[in-house]
C-alpha positions in Angstrom: 21.3 34.2 -3.4 19.6 35.3 -6.4 17.6 32.5 -7.0 15.1 34.2 -8.8 17.3 34.6 -11.9 17.2 30.7 -12.5 12.9 31.8 -12.9 12.2 31.3 -16.5 8.5 31.8 -16.9 9.0 30.9 -20.6 9.2 27.2 -20.3 6.2 25.5 -21.2 4.1 28.2 -23.0 3.0 26.0 -26.0 -0.5 26.0 -26.0 -2.9 24.0 -27.5 -1.4 22.3 -30.7 -3.8 20.3 -32.4 -1.0 18.8 -34.9 0.7 17.4 -32.0 -1.6 16.0 -29.6 -5.1 16.3 -28.2 -3.9 18.0 -25.2 -1.0 20.5 -26.5 2.1 21.8 -24.6 2.2 23.0 -20.6 -0.1 25.8 -21.3 2.0 28.3 -18.9 2.1 32.2 -19.2 4.9 34.1 -19.1 3.5 36.8 -17.4 4.1 39.0 -14.4 3.2 38.1 -10.9 4.4 37.7 -7.2 4.3 34.0 -5.4 0.3 33.5 -4.9 -0.6 36.5 -6.1 -4.0 37.9 -6.9 -2.4 39.5 -10.3 -1.1 37.6 -13.1 -0.4 40.3 -15.4 0.1 38.7 -18.8 0.1 38.7 -23.0 -2.6 37.5 -25.0 -1.9 36.2 -28.1 -5.3 34.8 -28.8 -8.3 33.9 -27.3 -10.0 30.8 -28.7 -9.2 27.3 -28.7 -8.0 25.1 -25.5 -5.4 27.9 -24.8 -6.3 28.1 -21.5 -3.8 31.0 -20.5 -4.6 33.0 -23.4 -0.7 32.9 -24.6 0.4 30.4 -26.9 4.2 30.4 -27.7 3.6 29.5 -31.0 1.6 32.2 -32.4 2.8 35.6 -33.5 0.4 37.9 -33.0 -0.6 39.9 -29.5 -3.7 41.5 -28.8 -2.9 42.8 -25.4 -2.3 42.2 -21.9 -4.8 41.4 -19.2 -4.6 41.1 -15.4 -5.6 37.8 -14.1 -4.3 34.2 -15.7 -4.9 30.4 -14.9 -1.5 28.7 -15.3 -1.1 25.3 -17.2 -4.6 24.4 -17.5 -6.9 22.7 -20.2 -10.8 22.8 -20.7 -10.3 26.7 -22.8 -9.3 28.6 -19.0 -10.8 31.4 -17.7 -10.3 35.0 -16.5 -8.1 37.1 -18.6 -9.8 40.1 -17.7 -9.1 44.1 -18.3 -7.7 43.6 -21.3 -5.2 46.5 -22.0 -3.5 47.1 -25.7 -1.3 50.4 -26.5 -1.6 51.8 -30.4 -0.6 54.5 -32.3 -3.6 56.5 -34.2 -6.6 55.0 -35.8 -7.5 50.6 -35.4 -10.2 48.5 -35.8 -12.6 48.1 -32.9 -12.2 44.3 -32.4 -8.9 42.5 -31.2 -9.0 40.1 -35.0 -7.9 37.4 -32.8 -10.4 36.8 -30.4 -12.5 33.7 -31.7 -14.8 33.8 -29.1 -16.7 36.9 -30.2 -17.5 37.5 -34.0 -15.7 40.0 -35.7 -17.6 41.5 -38.6 -17.1 45.3 -39.1 -12.9 45.3 -39.2 -10.3 43.8 -41.4 -7.4 43.5 -39.2 -8.1 44.2 -35.7 -5.9 46.3 -32.9 -3.5 43.1 -32.7 0.5 43.4 -33.3 2.5 41.1 -34.6 6.0 40.4 -32.3 8.7 37.9 -32.5 10.3 36.2 -29.4 13.4 37.8 -30.1 12.2 40.9 -29.0 10.2 39.3 -25.7 11.6 39.1 -22.6 10.1 37.4 -18.9 11.6 36.8 -16.0 10.7 37.2 -12.2 8.0 39.6 -11.6 8.0 41.0 -15.1 7.3 40.8 -18.9 8.3 42.8 -22.0 7.3 42.8 -25.7 8.2 45.2 -28.6 5.2 45.5 -30.6 6.2 45.5 -34.3 2.6 46.9 -35.8 3.1 50.2 -33.6 6.8 50.3 -32.6 5.9 50.2 -28.5 7.4 48.6 -26.0 5.0 47.0 -23.5 5.9 46.0 -19.9 4.6 44.7 -17.2 5.3 43.7 -13.3 3.0 43.3 -10.4 2.5 43.6 -7.2 -0.1 40.8 -5.0 -3.3 42.7 -6.3 -2.3 45.1 -9.2 -0.4 45.2 -12.1 1.4 47.9 -13.6 2.1 48.4 -17.5 4.8 50.5 -19.5 4.3 51.4 -22.7 7.3 53.2 -24.5 5.9 55.2 -27.2 7.7 56.3 -30.9 8.4 60.0 -31.2 5.7 62.1 -32.6 2.8 59.8 -32.9 -0.5 59.7 -31.6 -0.3 57.5 -28.4 -3.0 55.5 -27.7 -4.5 53.0 -25.3 -7.7 50.3 -26.2 -9.4 49.0 -23.1 -11.0 45.9 -23.7 -13.2 45.1 -20.6 -15.7 42.7 -21.9 -12.7 40.2 -22.5 -12.7 37.0 -20.9 -10.7 33.8 -22.1 -13.1 30.9 -23.4 -15.8 33.5 -23.5 -16.8 37.0 -22.9 -18.3 39.1 -19.4 -21.9 39.4 -19.3 -21.7 43.0 -18.2 -19.5 46.2 -17.9 -20.1 49.3 -15.6 -17.2 51.8 -16.6 -16.5 55.4 -15.3 -14.0 57.9 -16.3 -13.9 59.4 -13.1 -11.0 61.8 -14.5 -8.6 62.6 -17.5 -6.2 60.1 -15.1 -8.4 57.8 -13.5 -10.8 55.1 -14.5 -13.4 53.0 -12.7 -15.5 50.1 -12.9 -17.2 46.8 -11.9 -17.2 43.0 -14.7 -19.7 40.6 -13.7 -19.1 37.0 -15.4 -21.2 34.3 -15.5 -21.3 30.7 -16.8 -23.7 31.8 -19.4 -20.9 34.2 -21.1 -18.6 30.9 -21.0 -15.3 30.8 -19.4 -13.8 27.4 -18.1 -15.2 24.7 -19.8 -17.0 27.4 -22.2 -19.4 27.3 -19.3 -19.8 24.0 -18.3 -17.9 24.7 -15.4 -20.4 26.9 -13.8 -17.5 29.8 -13.1 -19.1 33.1 -12.4 -17.3 36.3 -10.1 -17.6 39.8 -9.4 -14.3 41.8 -10.8 -13.4 45.8 -9.7 -11.1 47.7 -10.6 -9.1 51.2 -9.6 -7.0 52.5 -12.6 -4.8 55.2 -12.6 -3.0 56.2 -15.9 0.3 58.5 -15.8 -0.4 61.0 -18.3 -3.7 62.7 -19.1 -6.5 61.2 -21.4 -7.1 64.2 -23.9 -9.5 62.3 -26.4 -11.7 59.8 -24.9 -14.5 57.4 -26.5 -16.4 54.3 -25.6 -17.3 51.7 -27.8 -19.4 48.6 -27.8 -20.0 45.9 -30.9 -17.9 47.7 -32.8 -19.3 51.1 -33.3 -18.4 54.0 -31.5 -20.6 55.7 -28.7 -21.2 59.2 -28.0 -18.0 61.2 -27.6 -19.2 62.9 -24.4 -19.8 60.2 -22.5 -17.8 59.6 -18.7 -20.0 56.2 -17.9 -21.0 53.2 -19.9 -22.8 50.1 -18.9 -23.4 47.2 -21.2 -22.3 43.7 -22.6 -19.9 44.7 -24.8 -17.8 47.7 -23.4 -14.6 48.8 -25.0 -12.7 52.6 -24.1 -10.1 54.1 -26.6 -8.3 57.0 -25.3 -5.3 59.3 -26.6 -2.8 61.0 -25.1 -0.4 64.2 -25.6 3.5 63.2 -26.5 4.7 63.2 -22.8 8.3 64.0 -22.8 9.9 60.8 -22.3 6.8 58.9 -24.6 6.4 56.8 -22.0 3.0 56.3 -20.2 2.6 53.5 -17.2 -1.1 52.2 -16.3 -1.5 51.1 -12.6 -4.4 48.8 -11.8 -5.7 47.2 -8.5 -8.6 44.5 -8.7 -10.8 43.5 -6.3 -13.3 40.5 -6.5 -14.9 41.7 -3.6 -16.0 45.6 -4.4 -15.0 48.8 -5.5 -14.0 50.0 -2.0 -11.7 46.9 -2.2 -9.9 47.4 -5.2 -9.2 51.4 -4.1 -8.3 49.7 -0.9 -5.7 47.6 -2.7 -4.1 50.3 -4.5 -3.6 52.4 -2.0 -2.0 49.8 0.0 0.6 48.4 -3.1 0.4 50.7 -5.6 -0.4 54.4 -5.5 3.3 55.6 -4.0 5.2 53.4 -6.0 6.7 53.7 -10.1 7.2 50.4 -12.4 11.0 49.6 -11.3 10.6 49.7 -7.6 7.4 47.5 -8.3 9.5 45.3 -10.4 12.8 45.0 -7.8 10.2 44.3 -5.0 8.2 41.4 -7.0 12.1 40.1 -7.7 12.8 40.3 -3.7 9.4 38.4 -2.8 10.7 35.9 -5.4 14.0 35.9 -3.7 12.4 35.7 -0.3 9.9 32.8 -0.8 12.6 30.9 -2.9 14.7 30.3 0.5 12.8 27.6 1.4 14.9 25.5 -0.7 18.7 26.1 -1.9 20.3 23.5 -4.2 24.1 23.1 -6.0 24.8 21.3 -8.5 27.4 21.1 -11.8 24.6 21.8 -14.4 22.8 25.5 -14.5 20.2 23.7 -16.7 19.0 21.7 -13.8 19.1 24.7 -12.0 16.8 26.9 -14.5 14.3 23.6 -14.5 14.2 23.4 -10.9 13.5 27.1 -10.2 11.0 27.7 -12.6 9.1 24.4 -11.8 9.4 26.1 -7.8 8.3 29.1 -9.0 5.1 27.2 -10.0 4.1 25.7 -7.6 4.0 28.8 -5.5 1.7 30.7 -8.1 -1.0 29.0 -7.0 -3.1 28.2 -5.2 -3.4 32.1 -4.9 -5.1 34.8 -2.8 -8.5 35.7 -3.7 -9.1 38.3 -0.8 -8.7 41.8 -0.4 -5.8 43.6 1.6 -7.9 44.0 4.3 -8.8 40.6 5.0 -12.4 40.2 3.0 -13.5 38.3 -0.1 -16.5 36.8 -1.3 -18.1 33.5 -1.3 -19.3 32.1 -4.4 -23.2 33.3 -3.6 -22.0 36.5 -3.1 -21.7 37.2 0.7 -18.5 39.0 1.8 -16.6 37.4 4.7 -13.7 38.4 6.5 -10.5 35.8 7.6 -7.8 35.3 9.9 -6.3 33.4 7.4 -5.3 34.1 3.7 -8.4 33.2 1.6 -7.4 31.2 -1.5 -8.8 30.2 -4.9 -7.5 27.7 -7.8 -7.7 24.0 -6.2 -7.0 21.8 -9.0 -7.5 19.0 -7.1 -7.0 15.8 -8.9 -4.0 17.0 -10.0 -2.5 18.5 -7.2 -3.0 16.1 -4.1 -0.4 13.0 -5.7 3.0 15.6 -5.4 2.0 19.7 -5.7 0.5 19.5 -1.9 3.3 16.7 -0.7 5.5 19.2 -1.5 3.7 22.3 0.0 3.6 20.3 3.5 6.9 20.4 3.7 8.0 24.0 2.2 4.9 26.0 2.7 2.7 24.4 4.9 1.4 27.5 5.9 -0.5 27.9 2.0 -1.9 23.8 2.7 -3.5 25.2 6.1 -4.9 28.2 4.3 -6.0 26.4 1.2 -7.6 23.8 3.9 -9.9 26.9 5.7 -10.6 28.2 2.0 -11.8 24.5 0.7 -13.5 24.5 4.1 -15.3 27.9 4.4 -17.1 26.7 0.9 -18.5 23.3 1.4 -19.9 24.8 4.5 -21.5 27.3 2.7 -22.7 24.8 0.3 -23.5 21.8 2.7 -21.6 19.9 0.0 -18.1 17.6 -0.1 -14.9 19.8 -0.3 -14.5 20.9 -4.1 -13.2 18.9 -6.9 -11.8 21.7 -9.0 -12.3 25.3 -7.5 -12.0 28.8 -9.2 -13.5 31.5 -7.8 -15.1 30.0 -4.4 -16.9 27.6 -7.5 -16.5 23.4 -7.9 -16.5 23.4 -11.0 -16.7 19.9 -10.9 -13.5 18.6 -13.2 -12.3 15.7 -13.4 -13.2 12.5 -10.3 -12.6 11.5 -7.0 -12.6 13.1 -3.6 -8.9 15.3 -3.7 -10.5 17.6 -0.9 -10.7 14.8 1.5 -7.4 13.5 0.5 -5.4 16.9 1.0 -7.3 17.6 4.5 -6.5 14.1 5.8 -3.0 14.2 4.6 -2.2 17.6 6.0 -4.1 16.8 9.5 -1.9 13.6 10.2 1.1 15.8 9.3 0.0 18.1 12.2 -1.3 21.2 9.7 -4.6 21.6 12.0 -5.3 25.5 11.8 -8.7 24.7 10.8 -12.0 23.9 12.2 -11.3 19.9 11.8 -14.3 18.6 13.7 -16.7 20.2 11.0 -14.0 18.8 8.2 -14.1 15.6 9.8 -18.0 15.6 9.5 -18.4 17.1 5.9 -15.6 14.0 4.9 -17.8 11.5 6.7 -20.9 13.0 5.1 -19.1 12.6 1.8 -17.4 9.3 2.5 -20.7 7.7 2.9 -22.6 9.6 0.9 -24.8 11.4 3.2 -28.2 12.8 2.4 -28.1 15.1 5.1 -25.7 16.6 7.2 -26.6 19.2 9.9 -30.4 19.4 9.4 -29.7 20.2 5.7 -29.7 18.5 2.0 -25.6 17.6 1.6 -24.5 17.5 -1.6 -21.9 14.7 -2.0 -19.4 13.9 -4.6 -19.7 10.4 -5.3 -22.1 9.7 -8.1 -24.0 6.7 -8.1 -23.9 6.8 -4.4 -26.3 4.0 -3.4 -24.3 1.7 -5.6 -20.7 2.7 -4.5 -22.0 2.6 -0.9 -23.5 -1.0 -1.2 -20.7 -2.5 -3.5 -17.6 -0.2 -3.6 -17.5 0.5 -7.2 -18.9 3.1 -9.7 -20.7 1.4 -13.0 -19.2 2.3 -16.0 -16.0 4.0 -14.6 -12.7 2.4 -13.2 -11.2 5.7 -12.9 -13.8 6.9 -10.6 -14.0 3.4 -8.2 -10.2 3.5 -7.8 -9.8 7.3 -6.9 -13.0 7.2 -4.2 -11.1 4.0 -2.5 -7.9 5.9 -2.5 -10.0 8.8 -0.6 -11.8 5.7 1.7 -7.8 4.8 2.4 -7.3 8.2 3.9 -10.4 8.4 5.8 -9.1 5.2 7.3 -6.1 6.5 8.4 -7.5 9.5 9.8 -10.1 7.5 11.9 -7.5 5.5 12.9 -5.2 8.5 14.0 -8.8 9.9 15.7 -9.5 6.9 17.6 -12.6 6.5 15.8 -12.8 2.7 15.5 -15.6 2.2 13.9 -15.2 4.4 11.0 -11.4 2.9 10.5 -12.6 -0.3 10.3 -14.9 0.5 7.9 -13.0 2.5 5.4 -10.2 -0.3 5.3 -12.4 -3.1 4.8 -13.9 -0.6 1.7 -10.7 0.5 0.4 -9.4 -3.0 0.4 -12.7 -3.9 -2.0 -10.3 -2.7 -5.1 -9.5 -6.2 -5.2 -12.7 -7.2 -6.7 -12.2 -4.8 -9.2 -9.4 -6.8 -10.4 -10.5 -9.0 -14.0 -8.9 -12.2 -13.5 -9.3 -12.8 -17.2 -7.7 -9.4 -18.6 -5.3 -9.5 -15.7 -6.0 -6.1 -15.3 -8.4 -3.3 -13.5 -11.4 -4.1 -15.1 -14.7 -1.8 -16.0 -17.8 -3.6 -14.5 -21.6 -2.4 -15.6 -24.3 -2.1 -12.9 -24.6 -6.1 -12.4 -21.0 -6.2 -11.3 -19.9 -7.9 -14.4 -16.6 -7.0 -16.3 -17.1 -4.8 -19.3 -14.9 -6.5 -21.8 -12.4 -4.7 -23.9 -10.2 -4.9 -26.6 -7.1 -5.1 -24.7 -5.0 -3.1 -22.0 -5.0 -0.1 -24.0 -8.7 -0.1 -24.0 -9.8 3.6 -22.5 -13.5 2.3 -21.9 -14.1 4.0 -18.2 -10.7 5.6 -17.9 -10.6 9.2 -17.2 -7.9 10.6 -19.3 -5.7 7.5 -18.9 -6.5 3.6 -20.3 -6.5 0.3 -18.5 -2.8 -0.4 -18.4 -2.2 2.7 -16.6 -5.3 2.8 -14.5 -4.4 -0.5 -12.9 -1.3 0.5 -11.1 -3.8 3.0 -8.9 -4.2 1.6 -5.7 -0.8 3.2 -3.8 -2.2 2.1 -0.2 -1.2 -1.5 -1.3 1.5 -1.8 -3.9 2.3 -5.1 -2.7 -1.2 -6.5 -2.6 -1.8 -5.1 -6.2 1.3 -7.0 -7.5 0.7 -10.3 -5.7 -2.9 -10.2 -7.0 -0.8 -9.6 -10.7 1.8 -12.3 -9.8 5.1 -10.3 -8.4 7.5 -11.5 -11.5 4.6 -10.6 -13.7 3.6 -7.1 -12.2 7.9 -6.0 -12.2 7.8 -7.5 -16.0 4.9 -5.0 -16.6 6.0 -2.1 -14.8 9.3 -2.4 -17.0 7.0 -2.6 -20.1 5.5 0.4 -19.0 8.3 2.4 -18.9 10.8 1.0 -21.4 7.8 1.4 -23.9 7.3 4.9 -23.1 8.9 8.3 -24.8 8.8 10.3 -21.8 9.3 13.3 -23.4 6.5 13.1 -25.6 2.7 15.1 -24.9 0.9 11.5 -25.1 1.6 8.1 -24.1 0.3 4.6 -24.1 2.4 3.6 -21.5 4.0 5.5 -18.6 2.3 9.0 -19.4 4.1 11.2 -17.2 2.2 14.4 -19.0 -0.8 13.3 -17.0 -1.4 12.8 -13.6 -2.8 8.8 -12.8 1.1 7.3 -14.0 2.6 10.1 -11.1 4.9 8.6 -8.8 4.5 4.7 -10.4 8.6 5.2 -10.3 8.7 4.8 -6.8 6.6 1.7 -6.9 10.0 -0.4 -7.4 10.9 0.8 -3.9 7.9 -0.8 -2.5 8.9 -4.1 -4.3 12.4 -4.1 -3.3 14.2 -3.1 -6.6 15.3 0.3 -5.5 17.7 0.4 -8.3 14.8 0.5 -11.0 13.3 3.4 -9.1 16.6 5.5 -9.6 17.3 4.7 -13.1 13.5 5.2 -13.9 12.9 8.6 -12.2 16.0 9.5 -13.9 15.2 9.5 -17.1 11.7 11.5 -16.4 13.4 14.0 -15.0 16.2 14.6 -18.0 13.4 13.6 -20.6 10.2 15.3 -19.5 11.7 18.4 -18.5 13.4 20.8 -20.9 14.1 24.6 -21.5 11.8 26.4 -23.6 8.8 27.2 -24.1 8.2 23.0 -25.3 9.9 22.5 -22.1 7.2 20.6 -20.2 5.7 17.5 -21.9 1.8 18.2 -21.1 -0.5 20.6 -19.0 1.6 22.0 -15.7 -1.9 21.1 -14.0 -1.6 24.0 -11.6 1.8 23.4 -9.9 1.5 19.3 -9.8 3.7 18.6 -13.0 6.1 20.9 -11.5 6.2 19.7 -8.2 7.1 15.8 -9.2 10.2 17.4 -11.0 10.9 19.5 -7.8 10.5 16.7 -5.0 12.0 14.1 -7.2 14.9 16.7 -7.2 15.1 16.7 -3.8 15.3 12.8 -3.5 11.9 11.2 -2.8 8.2 11.2 -3.7 5.2 10.6 -1.4 3.6 7.7 -3.2 0.0 7.3 -0.9 -1.3 10.5 0.7 -1.7 10.0 4.5 1.1 7.6 4.9 4.4 8.8 6.5 6.4 7.2 3.8 8.3 9.4 1.0 9.7 7.0 -1.0 13.7 7.9 -1.7 15.2 8.0 -5.0 18.7 9.7 -6.3 19.0 13.1 -5.8 19.4 15.2 -8.7 21.4 17.9 -6.8 25.1 17.1 -5.1 23.8 19.6 -2.0 20.4 20.7 -0.7 19.0 22.8 2.2 14.9 22.8 2.7 14.2 25.3 5.0 11.5 24.1 7.7 8.5 26.1 9.1 8.9 25.8 13.1 5.0 26.6 13.4 3.9 23.7 11.6 7.2 21.4 11.7 8.8 19.4 14.9 12.4 20.8 14.0 13.5 18.5 16.8 17.1 18.1 15.4 17.2 21.7 13.0 15.2 24.2 11.3 16.6 22.7 8.0 17.3 19.3 6.2 20.2 19.5 4.8 20.7 16.4 1.7 24.6 15.9 0.6 25.6 13.5 -2.1 29.3 12.3 -1.7 30.0 12.9 -5.6 28.1 14.2 -8.7 24.5 12.6 -8.8 24.7 13.4 -12.4 27.9 10.7 -12.8 26.9 8.8 -10.2 23.0 8.0 -10.8 22.8 4.7 -8.3 22.6 4.7 -4.5 25.0 2.8 -2.5 24.2 4.1 1.3 22.0 6.3 2.9 22.8 8.0 6.2 20.3 9.6 8.2 21.4 12.0 10.9 24.4 10.0 11.0 22.9 6.3 11.1 22.9 4.3 8.2 19.0 3.4 6.5 18.2 0.0 5.5 15.0 1.3 3.7 14.8 3.6 0.8 12.1 6.1 2.4 12.1 8.6 5.0 9.2 9.8 6.8 7.1 12.8 7.3 8.3 12.9 10.7 12.1 12.7 10.0 12.2 15.0 7.5 10.5 17.9 9.0 12.9 16.9 11.8 15.3 18.4 10.2 19.4 17.4 10.2 21.4 15.7 7.5 20.7 13.7 5.1 23.8 11.9 3.1 23.9 9.6 0.0 27.1 7.8 -1.0 26.6 7.3 -4.9 28.1 5.2 -7.4 28.0 4.3 -11.1 
């Protein structure tokens, strides 16, 4: 089955739209890539603003195509290195749309107008027609290389601009570029927080990038430029902070020029090896075919059958986004570079791009079912970083560096959840040591200073709350609950009791005067708030939204609120929300703190309300087109929520076995399991079937698991991964 034909990379490609919302749109990119690939070769419409991927569907000019991109993120983004732009004739020596680097000596820049009517994106492929130059630009990719093909108009002076200093939300700090001969260019790009990047430098991200490039036609003229000035025409090598190269070519017989480029975050030898292994002997078309084949292969993990083609497009596009990251950051020979510059080798796939605060909620619970190997890789990668820094697991990792973005201890949560699910091909003893030290705010570990992620450590360790922030408090308490579950599994009774007691102290953060969770000061007193929509002490949420964040004790939380009041408040949370909006004061699907609250009704004995509201969110928060995501896609999390709910369930609380059931979106689903990580006791697939079309019959009358009628609205992870058949009897 050609599942890849349902992938539409244009979905969610709206960037920063200040007129509409502080958080813009989906912020995905439309570029060419392979599953978990290092290269994500995508167009750049602008460098500036909170357009973290470099592309915003709402803009009408393109400044080039660059080789690495983040997907679905805010905080101004990063990467976007080695930007290439085909041109005709002479042009200015700035793109004309880079807001991060002053443009003072030109007028228009080298950017080109384009229209979406002459733009195409699909699995492993992107193309656009550059109106200004009359050039068709195409892109495809292998895992570590990108291939560009430019078709020029006849009888014109064909050129290419190589912008080596370009970086999203900043610029590279140093570039060393060498023209090897008329068809080959190699180089090294050095990026540090000084030059900007994630958080415009606040994320502390730095990395080395090496590349090896081959052109299909010889360069007949080359000239380096810097700071909008041409340099000596005789130069074949140049080093500096703002390096660009302009090259011209003789018109070839078919007026096409292909650029192949391999990248490495290790060294130049790594880039050369990646080039040799992946693209030396292939052309553009064969690389494109292989990329599509890779997407079809990886999408075999889930097969769906249903009556709505739109649902299939959204589903497989969401599945596509969940499989972009965490991506490989190691070379073809197994080497990777650590944040402190050391080069190591690994027998697992070392990965990067861990948006922990987002992805522990749905992305990793999904991956434990469809790609447990990726989960195992990522835990090994996080563990490697934590050991090198003698610190907690990273919270939001990029290029081996913890940017510190958001709150909580999500690496601990992901590791504990994986271990309890039998995903254990990592040094668990060291992982537990790190998580224990992190949870107890230890000052030392292994005889060295330990860097814990818990702020205000003395106050949190003594009184189990973070002064001034209810979001941090509840996130850390969830991590404590996960530590309780982990210690219980290991028979570490003392640790298990300690962490359960602390996790249950969430009750001391409930303000009986307001009837909601409250923000407390250093003295333990509740800080006055205007009402439940007050955002004081909340991270990307408000008091009303954050008050539900006790996923490990939903019954206890609702009893504290008053059961009938809690149900009424839940109905208010959903009924007053616009699920398609970019931001809501009530249920806010565009951001993570509200995710999976739809399934609280199951826990409260009202499964049909879960079925009703889940279907509403599926149909109203996800659409076709560039505006298809209701908020930032967040490195797979928003997509993973959709995929899991379309399959028919969600994990409300990490480390708990229960996946709570909702009505599936498709009449038939087949999930392929992994016998290396899953028991497959019944079968190596889990088949999900509905007796009626779930789009017309949205409620569940009965559920049968392997022929036995269920009297509960959840399946355990063990039951899911044992395989077999899940049958739904549906009703209107």
